[in-house]
Each structure stands twice: as structure tokens, then as C-alpha cells.
C-alpha positions, 0 to 999 in steps of 0.5 A: 452503538455506531459502527462504520468501516471506511475503505480506501481501495488504492491501499486496500486500507480499512479504518473504522469509526465506533461509537455510542449514539446515546452519548454522542461520542465516537472513536476512530481506529487507524485513520487515513491522512485525508481526515475530512471523511471522518469529520463529515461522517461524524457531522452527519451522524451528530457524533463528536470524535473523542478518542483516536487509536491505532493497532500499530505504527503503520508501514503502508500509509501515513496515519491521520490520527494526529491531524484528527487530534489537531482538528477535534482535540480528541485523545490519542490512545496508542500502543506503549507495548514492544519495548523502548525502540517501538514507542511513538515519539509524540505525546499520547495516552499509552495502552498496554495489554489488558487496559480498558477504556470507554467511549460512551457506553462502549467498552474497549479492551486492549489485547497485545498481539505482537508478530506483525510488529512488536507494539501491535495491539488489537481491540475487543469491543463490547456494547455494554447496554446490549450485553455487559461483558461479552465482546462482539467485535475485534479490531485486528489491524495487521494481526489477522486478516480475512484468510491471512495474517500480517507478515512479520518480515516488513521490519527487516525487509522494508525498514532495515531491522535486521534479525527481526522476521523470525522473532516476529513469526514466532511472536505471531504464532503465540499471538494466534494462540490467544486468538484461538481462545476467543469465542467464535461469535466475535466479528473480525475487522482488519485493517486491510483487504485484498491487494495490500502488501501487508500479507500474501493471501488477504481475502476480498471479503471486508470482515469475518468472525473468529470461528470462521477464521479458525476454520479457513485461515491457513495460519490458524490451521497450522498445528506445528510452529516450525511449519507455520514459521516456514510458510509465513516467511515464504512468498511474501510480496516485495515491500515498496520502498516508501514503507520505511518512510511510513514507519518513521513518519508514523512514529515521530513528530512531523508536519500536519496536513489538516486539510487536503491541499489544492494542486496548483496549475503549472506552466510549460516553463515549470515543466522545463525547470523541473526537467532541467533539475532532473525532477520527476514528472508523473504522467497519470494518463492511461498507458495507451495515451502515454505510449502514443505521445508523452512529454520526453523523460516523464514517467507513466503511473496511471490514475488507478487503484495502484497509483499510490503504491507505485508513486511510493516506489518511484518518487523521492520523498525529499524532492519536488515533482510534477503531475500531469492530470486533468483538473477534475482528478487533481483533488483525488490524486492529491489525496493519493499522494498525501496518504503516503506522505508525498507532500512535495508536489509542485503542482499539475499540468492538465495535459501535454497540449502546451508541449505540442502547441509550443512546437515540441515533439512528443516521445512514444513508447516502442511496442512489440506485438505477440506474434513478433515476440514469439518469433524473437523472444529466444534469439540471443539479441533479445532479452525479456525482463518480467517486472512482476513480483517473484511469486507471480514470476514463479507461477509462470512466465515467458521462457527465458525471461529475467525477473526484475521487479519494476520497483527494483529497476533503478538498482539494477540498471547496470545489469540491463544490456544496452546492445540488445533488444530489451522487452518489458513484460508484466501481467497485462501491461500496467506495470510494464508501462511504468517500467518502460518509462523508468528505463526511457527516462534513465536513457535506455534506447533499446527497450520496447514494451510488451503490452499484452504481458504474461496474460496475453502470452499464456492464452495465445495459440502458440502457448510456450511452456511456463517455466525454464527447464 
């Protein structure tokens, strides 16, 4: 039996290759969109990709199943559960509860596990040459994570399907009853790990077992359905706006990218054109470099693990945009963009040198240090906006700070005063740099960034109370 997990830390996304070495065949489960990874693994292992499947219609990334089908001719086996509204709208082999298919000598049994989404399925895998009738692995997708379960509120909060989250929570309770009946030895391989917005308490361990989850997973320790539903639906992180796009694009026919596009180098004239047309320019340099000098009206989204998610929060899917990035990082940045379907990138500018060489001034980000903020934060002409998530804010914040998640700022512009000093704070300066640049681009001239964030405030000698009385 062949098994390999492919983990993409930016989206905390795990996909899998499971196959039969005797027959030289392998399936891919929940593929990411830059599919050359799977092709290379198959080549190295002398395996042929013959089966492609998914646990559900994903919301947080654009699936590469169809790209792999285009390149390999492999069969797409996808859920036909959940009712008419939750069906994939392109040709595939349908799967329903109890179905069984073989990948060489590897037996795959389908289990319908609704809750996160109505069509969600999981896969029980048996290595028949080793032990014919006993499953050894379960691929749970967004059903059961390590230490958590899939949130049922995304369809309502992100995709606009009203009235679905409590129904989903109760479906999940029923699905967990089926999970409890499984043997403790079965390995659990989920589609996400710590850092994913598909749950609120995902563990950092890459896999688990049914028995371990029965012992430690908060959801599986509940004995009362009402208490479970209440806890499940509370404290979930804010779903990025792009999740609605992923739900749609993963369901319908769409354009394919079988290879990773190469970003084109651009000129200052291209930048001028983008600025004149109100297009976004994303500066991927560090927050320190951006604060010290950047092209005016650009947005700082650093080239780090969170890049894909924040690009999805900020960018519009129907508008072209430009990135500022070093040439050696353009391939990885393109991968991060295509993983969430942001394909309309015009190209890249390698740095801000062309701007300064043309005799143009760079803009800077006004900063405020800890001492000054502690002296001024409670003045009536100062407003502190904490751009972290609501649950983070509830866990502790600068006294009197407003809470507006950084991703929701454009919808809240009218509420932000223009006649006071507006201090932007997050945990440690990354999100506040994004938020400050968004506000500067929108024309706010009264905003300053507090780069130390809540982490710096909390450990200071002059520590203030953590919640408003």
C-alpha cells in the first residue's frame, strides 16, 4: 500500500495519495490546484493516477481534481449526496453512502457524513492484501479534524444559504454517532490542520485515530445534542469573503490551469495604468519595508503563510491586479493565488526601485509606539481599532478599542472617524499593516499603525485591564 500526505501550510490544507504498489495505481483525495506536486510524486513512485475524489465541495480552496483529470484521464468519483442543490454540475462518477470502489487492491468505502456540508462524504480504506475486511484509515475531510469538527455555519455565513447552520449542526451530531461506532484503531486523516478557518480549535498534529478523538475531541465528548449545537455554533472565526467564490467554482464548470502560469514582469507604465484604473497593487514585501517606503495606494500583504487568505479577503475576483515581489518568489506567489482561484494577476514589479528612479516619492505608514499609545489611547480624540477576530478580541484587548475585523473594514468605512487619530492594532503587526494600508488607499489620512499590537501591550510594564468595564 502507498500512502502520502501533501500539506500546504498557507491554507492549512492536507490532500492525500493512496494507492496500490502492486498494480501501480493511486488515487488523489482533495487535491490542491497546483497539481504538478502529485504528478511528480506519481512519477517518482512509478504510479499512475487513476482515481480522483473529494470529501465535499470545498469552500477554502479551489480544487485541482479537474486539472488532474484533464492531465491524467483519471476517473472523478464525487459525492451525489445531499440533495439536488448540493450536486457537482460537471460530469463525474457519483458516490453515495455505502458505495465501494477499488484502487488496485485497496478497497475504498464511502460514508455519508453530512454536517459541515450536506453532501460531505468520508472514505474508509482497507488494505485488502494485509487484512481483507478491516479498514485501517479514514479520510474525514472537514468532518472530523484532530481535536475539532467541521463548522456547519459556512454555508450560511460565507455562501448565503440562510437557515442552514443549525440544520448542519444537528446533521453533524448524527454523523458523529456513526463515527463513535467505528473501531478505535482506525487512523483519521483530515483535510485541514491548525490555522484553517474551517473550524475553531484544530490541532497541529497531522493525523489521529478514532479512539484518540473519542478521548480528547471536545465534540465527541458531548453527551447532549443541544449543548453540542450551542458550543459548535459559538466562537467560530470569521469566514473570508472568497469562500463563497470557492463554493461556486468548485461546483460548476470553470476554466482550468493544468500548469502554474509564469508571472510576467511589468513596467512603471503598467503600474501607472493600474493606479489610474483603480486596480489593486499588492506589495508582498515585509511590513517593515512597506512602512518605510511604498508606492502610494498599494496594499501590504506580506509573502508569508497567510498570503492566500488575505489576498482572498482583499482582492476582487473580477478585476485584474498587480503584485510587487522579488522574481525568485513569483512562482510560489502564483501558486498561492491560483490555489484560491485568483487568476487575473497582470504580472509583477520586482521592487519599488523603478518608482524612485523616476523621481517619485514613496509613501510611508505612520507608526505609534507603546509609550505614546499608552499616554493617548483614552483621549477622546483617539480611536483604537482592533482588527483581529471577535473571539481574539473577546479574549483581551486594549481598553476602549473598537473591534472591526480587518477583512470587514471596507464595509465599515463610513463608521470610521476622519476627525480623530485612528490607531490600528492587531496581535503583532501583520494584520494591522494590511488594515492600515487598506485605509490609506481608501483616502484616510488620520490613521496610524501600532505595530506591537495586543501582544506588545499585554506584556508591557504598564499593563492595562484586558476588557471594558
